[in-house]
N, C-alpha and C positions, 0 to 999 in steps of 0.2 A: 623459759624455765619450766619444767612439766610441774603442776600440781600437787602437791602432798594434800593427803588428809588428815582433818586435826583429828579425827578418831582410827584407833586400831580394829581390826573382827579378825575373828577366828573361823574355822570352817564351818561352823552354824551362824554367822553372822552375830554374834556377841559386841558388843561395842565395849572397847576400852581405850583411857585417855592414855594419852600421850607420856612417857616418864623423857622422851629428850627433848628438852626445852627449846633446843635451837631449832628441830623443825617441826613444833609446836608454834613456834613463834613464825616460822616462818609462813606454814599453812596458813594461821590466823591472818597475815598480810595478804598472804594471796587470795583469800579471802573476803577481805574487805575492797581487794583492788576490783576486783568482781562486780561489786556492788556501786562503787564510787564513780564519780564522773570532772571531767574537768580537772581544775587544779588540785584537789583534793584526790583526785585518783594518780597524778604527777608525784606529788608530795608522797602517798605510798609506795609508788613502785621506785624512788631513792631510795626510801627505808630500806625497802628488802633488798634494793641493789647493795645497800650498805650494810647489810646484815649481812647479806651472802661474799660480798667483801673479805668481810672482817670473823669469817667464820671461826678459824684458828684463834683467835682472840676471845671468842663465845664464852662466856663460863661455866655454861655447863660444857663443852666440848675439851676447855680444859679440866675440868675436873675428870671427865671421860678418861681423855689419854694420859692421863695420870693414874686412875683406876687400869687400865688396861696393862701400863709399865710395871704397876705393884701387882695383877694378877699374873703376867709372866713372869718374872722374878718368883714369887709364890710359887706360882705351878712346878717351877722347875725347883724349889727347897721341898715341896709336898713329894718328888718324884725319888728324891735323895732320901727322903725318911721312910718310904715304903722300901725304901731297899735298903735300908737298915733295918727294919722289921723282920722282914723276911725271913731269917735266919730263927725271927722267936716263934714263928709260926710252927703248931705242932703237924709234923711230917709225917706221923699216923695215919692222920686225916685223908680222903681222898682230896686230891688234888683241886676239885673244883671248891671243896668247901676252902682250902687253902687259899686260894682268889677270894672266896668270898671274905675271909677274915682281913686280906690285906685290901679287897674294898671298903669294908665294915672300917679300917683303921683312917685309910684316906676321907671316908663321910665325915669324920669327925674335925678332921683338918680340914676339910671344905666350908665345914658348917661354921667353925669359929673367923673364918675370914670373908665369906660371901654375906654375912649378916650385917655386916656394914656399910651392904652398898645395895640394898636390895630395893630403898629409893630412887638411885639412880637409875639403875634400867632393869629390864627385865629378864635379860640373859644371867644377870647376878641373881634374881631373887627366884629364876626357874632351879637354878642350880642350888642354892641354898635349900628349896623346897625338896628336890629330888635327895639331896642328901639325908636331910631329916626322915626323910621315909626310909632311905636304907637302915640308917640308925635303929629305927624302930621295929623295922621289918627284920634285917639278917641276923641279928643276935638269935633268935629263935630259931630261923633255920639250923645254924651254927650247933646249937646248943642239944637241937635233933639229932642232927650228924655225930655228935659227941657221943650223947647217949648211943645211939645203935654201934656205933664204933664199938664200944664199953661193952654192951651186951656181946657182939659178935667175937671179940676175942676172948671173953668169958667161955662162951660156947666152945668156941675151938680150943680151949684149953681144957676142958672137963671132958672133949672129945679124946683129944690125946692121951689124958688120964685112964680111960676106961678099957677096963681088963677080957682078955678074951674069954675068959673062964664064968666074967658074968655077963657077957654077952652071952654064952652056948646057955647056961639057966635060965636064962628068962627065954631065950627062943625057946628050948622044952617047956616051962611052963604056958608059954605064948600058945603051943601049938598045943597041949593038952586044955587050957581053955578055950579055945578055938573049934574042939573038938567036942567040947561039953558042949557049947552056944550051937553048934551043928544040929547035934543029937535032939536038943530042945528043939529048936526049929521047925526038923522034921518029924518030931513028936507031936507036936502043936498043929503042924498043918496036917496031918493026918486025924489029929481031932475035928479039925475045920470040916474035913473034905466028908469026916463019917456025920457032923450034923447036918450037912447039905445033902445026902444023900437022904437021910432021914426024915430030908423036910423041914430042919426045925428053922434053916438062917435060906436066904434063897442066895442064887448061882452067883450074883453080884455082889453080896455081902462076903461071900468065900471069898471072891479076887481080891476086895478090897483090905479082908484081912489079911490073905495072906501077904499082898504088896506091903502091909503095915508092920508083919514078921519079919520079913526081908531089910524092911529098912532099918528097922533096931536092931535088927542083926549084925549089919554092916557098920553099925553107928559103934555097938560094944565092941567091935573088933578092932576098928578105929581105934575107940579109948583108952582101949587095954594097949594096944599098938604104943601109944605114948610113953607107958610105963617103964617102955625100955630107954633108958637114960641113951642110946646113942641114937635112933630114932627120933629122941626128941630133942637132942644139941644138932643133929643133922636138918631140922626141918628151922630151928633157932637160926642157924645159920645160913637157911636157905632165904629166910624173910628176910631179917639183916640187911642181908646183899642185895636184896631186892631194895630194901628202904634204902641207901647208901644209892645205887647208881639210878633208880627210876623217880622215889620219894623225893629224893633232896632235890634232883631235876626239875622237876613241878614245881618244888617251893619255889627254887631260885629264878625259874619262867616268872610265877606269880608276883615276886617282887620285880622282876623287872617292866611286865609289863604293866604294873603300878608306876613305875618309874617313870614310864613311858608315857601315861595316860598324862601326865603334867602338862607334857609337850600343849596339847590343846585348848588348857585353860591359861596360860602365859604367851603372848603376844610377841612377834620378834618385830623389832625397827631397823629401819637401813634406808639409806639416803637414794637407794636407786629407782628409778619411776619407770626406768622402759627394761621388759622380757631379752634384754639384748641376747646374753651368752648363749640362749637356746637356739637364735637364730645365727650368729657365728660357727656355732659346733655343731649344727644338722647333720653335715658329712661324713661326721664321724660318731659315730651313736657309746655314748660310754660319756665320751669328755666333759660334758655339762651335767654329768650326774657327779663328777671328780670335784667339779668347779662348785656344785651343791654341796659338797661334802657328803655324798650320798654313797661310799664308798664300797660296800656290796652290790646295789645296783646298779654300779658305774661295770663292775667286774662280770655281772651276768649281760650288761649290752653291749662290753666289748667284744662278744663273744659274733654280735651279729657284725660287728663292723670288720671281722676274722671274716665271716661270712662272706658279706660284700664284696670287699679287696679282695679275698683270696679264692672265691669259691664263683662268685653270680659275675660276678663283672668281668674277670678273667676265661671264663667258659661263653659267657655273651659274645666276648672277643675271640671266639676259636679254640681257645688252650683247653688242652685236656678234653676235647671233641675225639669221640670215634672215628670218627671219617667225615664229620661235617666242617660246618665255618663258622657257628655260631650264628648271629642273627641276620649278617649278611649273607649264609646259606642259604638260611627262608627266602631270600631276596631274589638270589641266583640261582638256586636249586640246581648247583653243579654244572651250569651251564658251559663253563672256563673250566670246568675237571679234568681228570684225568679218566683213561677209561674204565678204573674199578670204581669210581666215583658214582654213588647214585641218589638220582632228587630226593626219592623218597626219603634219605636216612640223613641228609641236609634241612628237609622239611621237620623231621620229627625232633632234629637237634637245636636247630632255630626255635622251635616252640617250647621247649623245653627250656634252653636258654632266656626267653621272654618269661617264662614261668619264674626260675630263678631269680631274674630281676627285680621281676613285679614284688616277690617274696622281701629284697631286700628294699624296694622302696617301701612297702609298709611297714618294714621293723625299725627304718629310719623314720618315718612319720609316729611310729610308737613312741618310739624313744626321743623325739622332740616334741610331740604333744607331752609326755612324761616333764621333759626337762620344763618346756614353757610353764605347765602348768603349776610347777613346784615356785618358779622366778613370779609370778602372775600374784600366787599366795603368801609370796614371802614380801611383796609389794604391797599388799591388801594387811597383813599383818599376820599372817600364818604361817606355824611353824612346819617345815616339811615335817616327813612320815619317817622316822627310825626305823631300823632294816626288824624291829621286832614289831611294831606298830604294822609297816607294808606286811611283813609272812603273816600276820595274822589275816589283815584283810584278804591277802591271796587265797590262802586255805577256808578260808570264810565265802565273800560275795566272789572271787574270782575261782573258786573250786570249778563250776560246771566250763569253764574257758579252760582251764589246766586239764579237762577229761578230753574235752572236747577237740583240742588241738592237735593228738596223733592222728584222729581220726581224718580231721578238715587237711593235712598234709598227705596222709596217703590217699584220700579223694582227689585231692588235685593232680597227682604221678600214676593212678590206676582210673580215673572217670573224666577228668577236666583235658587233659593232653590227648587221649584218644580221639574224644567227641570235636575239640578245636583242627585236630588233624583232619578227619572229618570232614569236615566245614570247610577246611581249607582247600585238600585236595578236589572238593566239588568246580574250583574255579581252575583247575590244569589240566593237562592233556593227556595224562596217564593211562595208557592202553596197552593190547598185546604188542604195539610195535613200538610201544616210546617205555616198555616197562626200566633201563634203566636210569634213563636222562627222558626228564619230559620238563616242557614250560607252564608258565599262568596263561590262562586262556579266560580271563575272563567272564561274560556270564555264557557262553557258548555254548554247554554243557544245560543250561537250563533252557535257553533258546531251543536246543534241538526234543526237551523234553516236553516245552508247553506247546510247541508247535508241531509235534509231534513228525517230526522231521528225522529221516530213515527208519531202519529196522527196528532199532531201540527206540525210539520214540512213538513210533506207531502201536509198537509192543504192549508199552505203557501205560495208553488210553483202555487199551483190551482188560490188561491184567489190573488195572486199577478199577472196570465197571465189576468184573469178576468178585474183587475183592471184597468191594464194599457189599456184594449181593450176598458173600458167604458171611461178611461180619454180621449183619444185617439180621442173616435167617439163619444161619447156628448159632449167634447167643442168643435172640428170641424166644427162638425153639428151647433152649436150654431153659429158659428161664420161666416160659410156659409150664415146661415140664415136670420143672423143679419144684413149680409153687403147687403145679397141679395135686402134685401126689402129695405136697407135706399138705395139704390144704381134705385131702381124702384121710389118709392117716391120721388127720387130729380129729377128726369125727368121734365120738365117745362109744359108736354101735362099732367101732372096728376092732375086731379083738388080734391079738398074738400081732400088737403091735411093736415090737422090739423087733419080732424073726423081720417085717417084713420093711422097717427102717434097716438092721443091717443088709438085707439085699439092696436098696436102692444107695446105698455109702458103698458097693462093692467099685463102682466104675471110679471112684475116687479113691479107694484104698489101695486098689491094684496098679500098678503102674501106669501110665497113659501107654508109653513106646512099647506095653508088651500088650497091652488092650489093639491097639490101632496094628501090630504086627499079624495078632491073632486073624484082626478082620479082611487085614491084605493078602492072608494067603486061604481064608474063607471066602474070598471073593472073586477068587484068582480064576482066569479061563481055565476049566476043564476040573472045577470043584466044582462039589457037591450042589452048593444054591446055585451056580450061574446053570450048570446042565438043569437045574429041575425047571428055572424061570424059562429055558429055552425051549421046553414044551409048552410055555402058554405063549411066549412072545417072538417065538422062531427061531432057527437055528445061529441064525446070525447074531443073536444078543451076546450083549458081551456090558461087562461093567468097567471093569478098566480101560476097556479102549474106546469107548463111547465119551464125549465132552460129557452131555447133558446127564446120564447116567452117572459117570462119576463124582462131578458136581453135588447132585441131590444127593447120592450116597456117603460123600465128607461131612454133608452138611447132618445128613441124621448121624454120624457116627459122633460128631462133635456136640452134640445135641445131648447124647447117651450119654459120652462123658462129663460133658459142662453139668448135666442138671445134678448130681448128686451135690455139687455144691454150693447149688442153690437150693435145691433140696432140705439142705444142713441149714441154713442162715434161714431161709422160712419156717422153718421148723422150731428152731430156736426163738425166732420173735413171735410165732403165733402162742406157743405154751407164757410165752410174757404178757400178753393182753390181759386185759382183765374181766375176769368171766361178768363183774357187774354190768358191762356196757353191753352183752349181747344180752343179759335178763332184762336191763332197760327198753331194749329194742322188741323185746318180745312182748310186754306189758303196753309197748305202743301199736303194738300186731306187725312190726316189721317180717317181709317174708324171709326166707333163708338167702335169697339172691340180694334184698336188700340188705342185708345183714354183711354180706359177704362186697359188696361193692360200697355200702358205706362206712364200713367199720374195718374188716378186714385189708383190704387191700389196701388202702389211704395208710393204714399204719403199718403192714409188713413193708411197704414201699419207702413211706418215711425212713425207716431204720435201715434199711438195705439199700436204696438208689444210690448212693456215691460208688457200694462197691457192685453196684450192678454197672455202672459206666465203666470202671475198671475193667467187667468182666467184656465187655467191646472192646474198650482199648488192647486186650492182652487175644482177642481173637483175631484183632486186626495183622496182625503180626505171631501167629501161629505156624509156627516152622514144624513145629516137631511131624504134625500129621499128616503135610504136604509132604515132607520127604518119604516118612516111611513107609506111607500106606500106596505112595504107586512112583515117588519121585517126581510128581509135577506131570505126568503123563497123563492122557494120550499125547502124542507129538504129533504136531500139524505143521512142517517145514513150508506152507502156503503160506500158513497165518504168525508164526512165531518166530520161522527161520529154524539155524539150533541154538537158538539163546535161551527158550523156555517153552513148557507145556501145556495143554490145556486147561490143565487145574491148578496151577503156581499162581501163588497170591506173590503180592509185590514184596513180601521179605524171602521167601524162596527163589525169587526173579534176581533178586539182588546179589542173593549168593549164587546163583548160577555166572551171577554177570560180574562179579569178583573172583572167582575163583577156577571159574570152570574155561571161561572166557576170558578174563584179564583184563574185563572194562572198569577198573578200580576207580577212576574219576566218575562215570555214568552212575555205577553204585553208591558213590558218596555222594554224587548228587539227587538221587532217587531219594537217599539215604534223610538228608538233610528236608527234602519238600515233605516228606511223608508225617516226619518228626515234627516240624513246625505246624504241620494240619490237623495230626491228634494231640498233641499241647494244648489248641485253640480250641479244636473240639471236648474234649474232655474238662479243658477250665470252665466252655460253658453250661457244660452236663454237671457238675460238679456246683459251681454257682446257681443253676437255677432249681437244684434240691434242698427241698424244705431244711433236710436236716442240716447243710452247710449251710443253709442262711440265717437259722438260729443257733449254730453251734460257733 
């Protein structure tokens, strides 16, 4: 027999004595049996077995059964009385107030019954105390509603009796009053302006006085408007309707919360010792909540059941797929499909099916954990939360999860599914000859890349080397240029700082693609720049058709484009450095170079290091400058075949592989490799920055 605890506990582990004397005696005997040995233990076990065997004959259980029978008959009788009392309720009151009157009537009946059983069971004591709160707090709400209803009707009656003649008379008087007040206002404003012009008061005093005069004018007009009976009564009607709809609702919610709060201080007793319901019903979310009498929560969780068995599982089995076969299609990749079936569709729909199933499993887990916790709490002595308490907790503690849930769902479909598709595609043989149907190739693509096999593999390592040079060169040069410009302009002796800062920010202000296209035209063969340089380097000089020259040019252009962002970051940090640090350094006799290396650079790096790491990551995948400037050229078929150009980075190489040459599987493989590498490098970079360590 599972052990019972001698005491009950609420949600904050406050201890309560048991009122169920049968369970109390069982728990005491179980406690003694644990401590006893030999014959004494055998005797105690016999007593326990005898007690359990004669459970129905126990005096407490007899009293409890008698109470439950009386309670059942009483509740039937009370419901009849409530139905009989309904016609006596004032039907002119709002429906929620009418229900409140019936609730008050029922509470008075409940108090009279349950007060006789408060020592027998905590359930009776809870209902008794809840009914007392209702009796104390509901009447003021009803009186408030009655008074508001009375005032509303009076205002409505007065409004119907107002004649159009009286209204027109007031409108005429009001217009005259408004004109007079307006004239006084303008006269007074003219006086104030004249005083300001003569120098008697300041401009600020003039503006403040005019504002005050206008405020008083508006107040006077508003007060006068309420002398109109029609306006006054319309405002009363508006206010009373608000009170009857919103204020009464708030007051009722307050009563409900106070009643529900009592559930936290009155425990519950049960003979159940194992949370078996949650385990038996876990495949049907919501069913356990019905058993636990959490009906609103059950309705919500039944939507999870509908989703799982009407959407997720059928889709995973292939029903409702566009052309796929659910999860099975992810395995077969349309190997035995028809001519119109495409492996990529089968893969995507299979991945989607897996995500739908995973969401379903998550929902089952959440519903199971909720039901299991309720059962465990009930066994411990803690009552489950009513819907009022659950709703309150949901909108307080659970608000972040509610707000983030839509974003999380969208992220799954627009981020996670494409990422997983890319990862899986890297293990397939999708290429120019297998666009419709392809199979799983395991690690063949990774082997080709790492061993440099074929044109695709050999090109990868060449382009990787240039990509690393480009990333380090372009980013480091941009950081150095931006930082130097910020240091120079931060000097107090520089004049026209605003103008210079505006100029240095132009590369960031002007859209990058416009700047890149401008440089592409500027450095084209036959252009002014190239023709001028040919006078120096010879007639065969070319920027766009020479590998070394175009790479150097690209690094310089990106340094110019990226320097503005670094300049802005560094300027912000430099202006926030405490001047006392430099004053202390001057007193110690530090040189300008020492101040730069010991104060300025460390502080700037501390503030901007995480962002600088991001700059390296960004430039590693900088597609736009390569594509717009020369589309990856110049092209050298002897080294790169027809797959890439001499200035292509890995990102542009992936684009050409997938879009131009249709090597999607190879492109996905390279994407996975560089993604993993960048994640590791970026993590190490962030981890080693002082800002990250101290953050």
